[in-house]
N, C-alpha and C positions, 0 to 999 in steps of 0.2 A: 821401473820398466823404462826401456829406451823410448817408448812412444811418448812418455811425458816430456822427455827432453826434446823430442821432435816437435811437440807442440810449442815449447818455449822457443825453439829455433825459428819456427814459422812466425811467431810474434816478433822476434828480433828482426827477421827479414822485412816484415811489414813496417816496423819502426824506422828502418833505414830509408824508407821513401821520403822522409823529411829532407834528405840530402840530395834528392834528385833535382836536376835543372828545372827551372820554371816552365820551359817549353814542353816538358813532359808531364805537366801537372795532371791531365786526365789519366794518363797511363799510371802515374804514381798512385792516384786515387784507387783505380781498379786493382792494382797489385796489392796495395795496402789492405783493402777490404777483403779481397780473396784470401790473402794470407791470414787475416784475422778469422775469417770463416773456417778456413782449413784447420788452423791451429785450435780453434774452439771445438770443431768437430772431433778432432783427435783427442782432445782433452776430455770431452764428454764420453767418448767410447771407452777410453782406458780407465777413467775414474768410475764410470758406471759398472764396468766389469769388476773392478776392485770392490765396489760397494756390494754387489749382489753375491760376490764370492765370500763375503763375511771376513775378508782380510787375509785369506790364505795366499792370494797373489800379492807379491810385494809391489807397491806403487813406486816408491823411491826411497833409497837409503844410501846416502853418500855424504861426502863433505868436500867443500871447495876451500882451498887455502889461497890467500892473496898476500904472500910475503909478509912484510912488516905490518900490514894492515890487520893481521889477525886471521882467524879461521871463521868461515861462514858455512854453516851446515844446512843441508836440505833433508827433510824427513817428512813423512806423512803417515797417518794412521786412519782408522775408521771415522774419527771425528772430522778429519779433513775431507773425506770422500764426498759426503752429500753437498758440501759447499763447492767442491770442484765440479760436481755434476751440474749444479746450478749455474756456475760460471761458464762452463762449456756450452750448455744448452742455450743460455741467454746470449752468449757471445756469438754463437753460430747464427741464430735467428736474426738478431739485431744487425749483424754485419751484412746479411742479405738485404735487410731493409735499408741500411746505409748506402748500399751501392747506388740506389736511385735517389734517396733522400738527400745525401750529402752533395750531390752534383749542383745544388743551388748555391754552394759556396765557391764555385769556380771563379778564380780571380780574387778570392777573399780568403786565402790561407787554406786551400783545399789539401795541398800536400801535407801541411802541418797537422791538419785535422786527421788525416789517415794515419800518419805516424804516431801522433799522440794517442789515437784510439788503440793501436796495437800495444803501445807502452802501458796504457791504462790496464788492459787485459793482462799483460805480462806481470805488472806489479801486484795485481790482486792474486794471481796464481802463486807468486812468490811468497806473499803473506801466508797463504794457506799451506805451503809446504816448507815454511821456515822451521829449522830445527833448533834455533837458539835465539836469544833476545836481539843480538846484533843484526842478524839476517831479517828478523821480523821488523825491527824498527826501520832499517834501511828500506825495505820494501814498502812499509807503511808510509814512510815519508815520500817516497817516489809516487805512490798512489795518491797522496794528498796534493803534491805539487802538480802532477799531470792532470788530475781532476780540476784543480784550480785553473790551469791553462785552458782546459776544455770548456769550463763554465765561462771563462773570460774570452771565448773565441770571437764573439761579436763585440769587441772592445770599443767600437766606435759609439756604442750606446752608453750613456751615462749610468743608467740603472743597472746595466750588465756589469760594469766595472765595480759599482758599489756592492752588488750582490757577491761578486767573485772575491773581493777583499774581505767582506764580512765572513764568507765561508772560510777563507784562508786563516783568519784570526781564530775563529771558533775551532777549526780542526787542529790547529797547533796547540790550543789550550787542552784539547783532548789528548794529543800526543804527549804533552808535558805530563799529564796525569798518568798515562801508561808508562812513561819513562820512570817516574817515581816508583811505581809498583815493581817494575823490572829491577830497578836499582836496589830496592830493599830485599828483593828475593836473591839477587846476585850477591849482595853483601852477606847474606845469611849462610850461603852454601859455598862461596868462593869460586863460583863458576856461573856462566850465563847460558849454559845449554839447558834445553827444556828437560832433558833426562835428569840433570842435577836438580833442577827446580822441583821436580816431582818427589824428590827425596828430602826436601827441606824439613827441618825440625824447629821451625820458628815458634816462639811462644804465642799463645792465643791473641794477645793484644796486638802484636805486630802483624799477625795474619789478618786480623780485622782491618788494620790500616791498609794493607795491600789490597784487600777486597774492595774497600771504599774507593781507592784511587783507580783501580781497574774498572769498577762499575761506572764511575764518573766519566772516564775516558771513552769507554765503549758505548755508553748510553748517549753521549754527545754525538758520536759518529752514527749511531742508530737513529737519531732524531727524536729521542724520547723527551717529553716535556719535563722540566722547563728548558732543556738544552737543545731545543729544536729550531731556534730562531733562524739559523742559516738555511734550513731546508726549504721552506716556502719561497725563499728568494732565489736560491741557487737553481732550483729546477726550472722555473720559467726563463731564467737567463740563458741556460745551456741549450745547445741544439737538441732536438727532440730525441734522437737516438742516444745521445749522451745521457739525457735525463732518464731514459729507459734503463740504461746500464747502471747508472748510479742508484736508482731506486730498486731495480731488480736484483742487483748483485752486490754493490758496495755496502749497502746497509746490512746485508746478510754476512758480509765479511766481519763486521763488528760483532754480530752474534757469535760467529766462530771464535773470535778473540776472547769474548767474555766466557764462553763455554770452556775454552782452553784453561783459563784461570780457575774457574770453579771446579772443574772435574779433575784437573791434573796438579794445580799448584796450591790452591788454598783449601780445597775440600769444603764440605758443608757440615759445620759443627755447631752452628747457632741458628736459632729460629728467626732472629730479627733480619738476617740477610735475605731469607726467602720472603719475609713480609715486606721488606723494602722493595724488592724486585717486583713482586706481584702488585703492590700498591702503585708504584710508578707506572707499570704497564697498564693498569686499569684506568688511571687518570689520563694517560696519553691516548688510550683508545677512545675514551669518551670525548675528551676535548678536541682531539684531532678530527673526528668526524663531525663534531659540532661546528668547528670553524670551516670545514670543507663545505658544509651546507650554505655558508654565508658568502663564499667567494664567487666571483664572476669570471676570473681568469681560469681557463680550462686546466692549465698546468699547475696553478696554485691549488685548485680543487684536488688534483691527483697527488700533489705534494702533501697536503694535510691528510689525505687518505693513507699515504704511506706512514705518517705518524700514527694513525689509528691502527694499522695492521702490525706495525712493529710493536705497538703496545700490546696487542693480542699475543704476539709471539713471546714477549717477555712475561706476560701474565701466565701463560702455560709453563714457561721456564721456572718462574718463581713458585708456581704450584708444585712442580716436580722437586724443587729444592726443599720445600716444607715437608713433603712426603718422604723424601730421602732422610731428612733430619729425624723424622718420626720412625725411622728404621722400617719403612715400608717400601723397600727397593723395587719389588715387583710391581707395586701400584704407581710408584713414581715414574715407571717406564711409560705409562700412558701419557703423562704430562710432557715428558721430554720428547716422546715421539710426536705428540701434537705440535710442539714447537718446531721440530724439523719439517713435518708435513706442511704446516702453514707457511714456513719460510719458502718451501719449494713452490707451493701453489700461488703464494703472493708474488713470487718472481714471475710466474707465467702471466698472472692477471695484470700486474703493473707494467710489465714490458708491453703487453698488448695495448693497454689504454694509453700509455705515453706515445707509442707509435701511431695509434689512432689520432691522438691530439696533433701529432706532426702532420698527418694527412689532412686534417681539418685546417690547420694553420697554413699549410701549403696551398690548399684550395681557396681559402678565403682571405688570406693575408692578415688574419687577426687571431688573438687569443681570447677575445671578449665574447662570451657565449650569448650576451644580450643582443648582439646584432646578427645572430645566426638563425637557423630554423629552416625546416624543409629540406635539409641536406640529404635525407634518405632517398629522395627521387633522383638526385644528381650523383650520389656516391652510394649506390645500393650495397656493394660488397663491404665497403668500410662501415656502413651503418649496421649491417648484419653481424659482422665480427665484433664491433663495438658493443652491440647488444649482448652478445655472449659474455664479453669481459665485464660489462656492467652487472649482469645477472650474477656472475661469480663473485664480484666484490660485494654484492648485496647478500651473498651466502644463500642463494636459492638452490633448491634441490637439483641434482644431476649436473652440478657444476663443481669444479675443484675447490672453490672457496668454502663450500659447506664442510668439507672433510676435516680440515684443520680446526675450524671453529667448533665443530661437533665434538671432536676429541678434547678440545679445551674445556668445553662445558662438562664433559664426562669426568675430566680430571678434577674440576672444581667440585663436582658431586662426590667423587671419591674422597676428596679432602674433607667435605662436610660430614660424611659417614664416619670417618676415622679420626677426626680431630676433636679437640676439646671445645668448650663453649666459646672461648675467645676466637678460636679458629673458625668456628661455625659463623660467628658474627662477621668475620672478614669475608667468608664465602658468600653470605647473604648480600653484603655490600658489593662484592664482585659480580654476583649474578644480576643484581639490579643494574649496575653500570654496563655490563655486557648486554643486557636486554635493551637498554636505551641505545647502546652503540649499534646493535643490529637493526633496530628500527630506524635510526638516523641514517645508517648506511643505505638502507633500502630507499628512503626518501631522497638521499643525496644523488644516487645514480638514476633514479626515475627522473629527477630534475635535470641532471646532466644530459641524459640521452634524449629526453623529451624536448628540452629547449633547443638542443643542437640539431637534432635530426628530424623531429616531427613538426607538425604545424605548418605555417606559411612563412615564407622568407621575410625576415625582419629588416633587411637592408639590401642595398645593391651589391654588397660584398659577396652575397650568396649567388648572385646571377652568373658569375664567372666560374663557379665551382664545377669540378668534373672529377671523375674517378681517377685514382692515382696510378702511377706506373706499375708494371708487373711485379717487380721484386718487393715493393712496398706492400702491395695487397697480398702477395704470397706469404710474407712474414706474418701478417695479421692472421691469415688463414691457418698457418701451422700452429700458432699460439692458441687460436680458438679450438682447433681439433684436440690439442693436448688438454685444454681445460675441460672439455666435455668428456674426454677419455678418462681423465683422473676422477671426474665426478661420478661417472657411471661404473667404472671398475677401479676403485681406490685401493683394493687389497694389496696388489703388488707394490704400490708406493708405500703404504703403511708398513708392510712386512720388511721392505728394504730399509726404511728409517728405523724400525724396531731393531733390525740387525746391527745397527751402529752401536747399540748398548748391550746387546746380549751375544754378539759375535765373539769369536775367539781369534787368536792370531796376535797381531801387534798392537792390541788395545793398550792405552796407558793404564797403569794399575788403578789409579783413582777413578777410572771410568768403568771398571769391571763390575758387573752385577753378578756376584758369585752364585746367588741362588738361581738366577735365570740361566747362567751358563751350565750349571749342573743339570738343569731340566732340559737343556738343549734348545731352549727358546721355542716353546710350542706355539706361541702366538695367541694363547688363550689366557686371559686374566682370571684368576680364581674367583669364585663367588665371595662376595663381601656382605655379610649380614643378610644373606638371602637375596641380594640384588646382583644380577649379572651385569657386568660391564660389556655393552655391545660394541665391539670393535674388532680388530683383526683376529681371525680365527673362526672356528666352527661356531655357528649360531650368530654370526655377525650379520647385522642388518644390511651391510653393503654386499655381503655374499648372497643374501637373499634377493637383493636387487638384480643380480645376474640371472636368477631364475625367471624373474618377471620382465626382464628387458625385452624379450620378443613381443610380449603383450603390449608393453609400453610403447615400443617403436611402432607396432601395428596401429595403435590408437593415434599416435602422433602422425603417422602417414595418412590416416583417414582425415584427420583434422586439416593437414596441409592440402590434401586433395580437395576438401570442401572449400577451403579458402581460394585455391586456384580456380575452382569451378565458378564460385561466386564472382571472382574478379573477371573471368572471361564473359560470364553471362550477366554482368552487372547492368548492361544497358536494358535488359528485359526485366530484371528483377528489382531494380532500384530506380526511382525517379529522383533526380537531383534538382533541388531548388535552393535559392539563396536563403540563408538563415534570417528569420525575422529579427530585426534589431531596432525596434521603436521607430520604424520608418526610414532608417539610414542603412547604407550599405556597409557591412562589417569590413574592417581593415585589419592589417597585420598588427597594428598598434594595440588592438583590443585583445590580443592574446595574453596569456599569462607570461610575464617576464620572469627571469631568474630571481630577481629581487622580490617580486610579488609572490612567487611560489614559496619562498622561504620565510615570508613575513610572519605567519603564525608561530613558527619555530623561534624566530628572532624575538618575538614578543614574550614567548614562554620562558626563554632563557635570557631575558634582557638584563637581569641582575649579574650574569656572568659576562655577557658579550659587551655591554655598555656601548651600543652603536652611537655614532656621531652623525648628525644630519646638518647639512649646510644648504642655504638658499642663495643662488646666484642669479642676479638680475641681468638679463641680456638687453640687447638694443630694443628700442620702442618701434614696433612695426606699423602702428596705425594711430591716427590722431585721437580716435574715440575709444581706444582700448589702452590698457596699461602695458608695462614692459613684459616681455617674455621672461618666464622664470624657470630655472632649472634647479631641481633638487638633487643633491648628491648624498648618498648614504655610504658611510665608511665604518667598517667593523674593525677596530684595532686589535692587534694581538696583545692581550693583557700582560703577558710576561714581558714583552718588549717594552711596553709603557711603564710598568711598575718595577721592573727589575733591571733591564739592560740600559734603558735610557738614563736612569739615575746613576748607574755605575759609570756610564760613558761621560756624563757631565762631571762626576767626581774626578775621573782620571784627567780630564781636560784642565780642571782647576788645579789639580796637583801638579801637572806638568807646567802650568804657568807659574806656580810657586817655586818650582825647582829651577826656573830660569834665573832666579836671584843669585844662585851660586855660579852661574856662567857669566863671568865678567870680562872674559877675553884677555886676562892678564896671565902671562906665562909664569911669573913669580907666584901668583896665587895658586896656580895649578900645581907647581912644585911643592908649595906648602901643603896642599891637599894630599899629595903623595906621601910627604914626610909624616903627616898625622896618621895616615892609614898604616904606614910601616910601624910606627910606634904602637898603635893599637894592636896590630897583629903580634908584635913582640911581647907586649904585656899579656895578651891572651895565651901565647905559648908558654910563658913563664908560669902563669897561674895554673 
């Protein structure tokens, strides 16, 4: 449809603001963000219409030729649609937020920030509508390079540069793995178009190799453990609205790429592939939220939470792969739908929380939650919307976060009912880890919200805090409303995501669920051994919620009225006194700190976390007393310590060894060339 190209044109218009003269920097910023918001809004509308129409409206179907550079094609199907919806919705809301937030960078690359923001959105859309490997890799590489520039925007900070280059190295390793997968596919069919890839006749061994390379590349971009090391460093380094878009959209683009390979290129013909995906997802979910509970940097907490939620998405995806392998296509639909639903709701939740983190950092000038506290009084709207996002990430009822996780649990239950003993053992392991993950997520966001917004001020940094500008608060409010709307009325979202797999039209053949297409997609999963799966359709627990919603809202209204009444009448109903504290006046230092709050958990999982403690002696303040002592607690990332640091040291030693052949002699280099030619000739003869 022409509207999609209108969206791309608006992104290009916003990208052009990089070229504006410096004296027009504020105007370039506003034009760039308005172009991004408009382009994202158009993208959301056209892709949403395509999604709910089950594919009978054509989204895009065309090809672009660039002379001797070859042909680059654009195409989209129902697998592209939900990710385009996620991109459009997040891009629109975060661009509104960025109109006020990014003004803090005036005089510090504001024009470049607006232009790169539009180019980032454009590159992600191009990945989602690529019709061949060349277009996909070109757009993927632009996405990687632009996101590197955005992460490195505050390049005056040493830690920012380090995080940006670490991200660049890791993302190019992932790109290399994806390139290998595409090369093997292209070599087998003699073409690099996705349509040709879907018709490949590769032998099983080669198909498995393609799957492994694709999974490694997309798992790295998704932040799954142990390939996640770039993510907790890149998110804190990037501007907050960039972090929101990276977590809310870019990680989901990796899910799209992996699904494209599984559904269309490699298929699902072995059990171990699903087991690998579900196991990686479960470990990432558990360890991600465990490390999130240990962090004190608000953006690192959210980064590790992204690792957790991407693990949940891949857990559902892996569960669907196993059910599909067991020829239970109608039941695998539950799991694949769960993956898409949670991808959508996680985008809402994480965009809200990263934007909230930007508001807090803008107000206090710090990312350390240990020095915060009492911000709810100074930033009431930010606190309220953050509470909704925290509740959703903790998967509490009537929030969007519960929907995807509930469907994931149901898909695991379905797998237990229909699998053999070995699969049931895997499901038990999965349910245990997901149970721990849910409990840890609840504790993580109670800790985050309580330490930041409740209690008393812990430092002078909070004294200057104030509510944020209109567009920043408006963006938070829109996300919060959507989270509650999806939590209370999830059936439209679930039905739309279900339609991705059971719809008709231009679906790739490998993604067709013939049984469900023949049934017309009733939205009701059949009874399995006497147990009804409660999800989209008649008898759904969520549909029953719609019946009870008036009663629930009436009760909530009475509770809120009671709270307001007690607040107004507090002077007559409550007598306020200072808390007795052994004869001393309580201070803010006697509150729970973030480190103290997580201590029981840290001690319980000490064998995994291996925390490091150091004692620092400061100056001596008094003749009759000793030195002041400061205790520092550091929880290292075990994968970084045990895997990446040894590899890094090995590469440094290897590079030092290779310096021996670099003697600076032209004659020696000519000899190296002659030896290489002789070896190549001998190889050719043999």
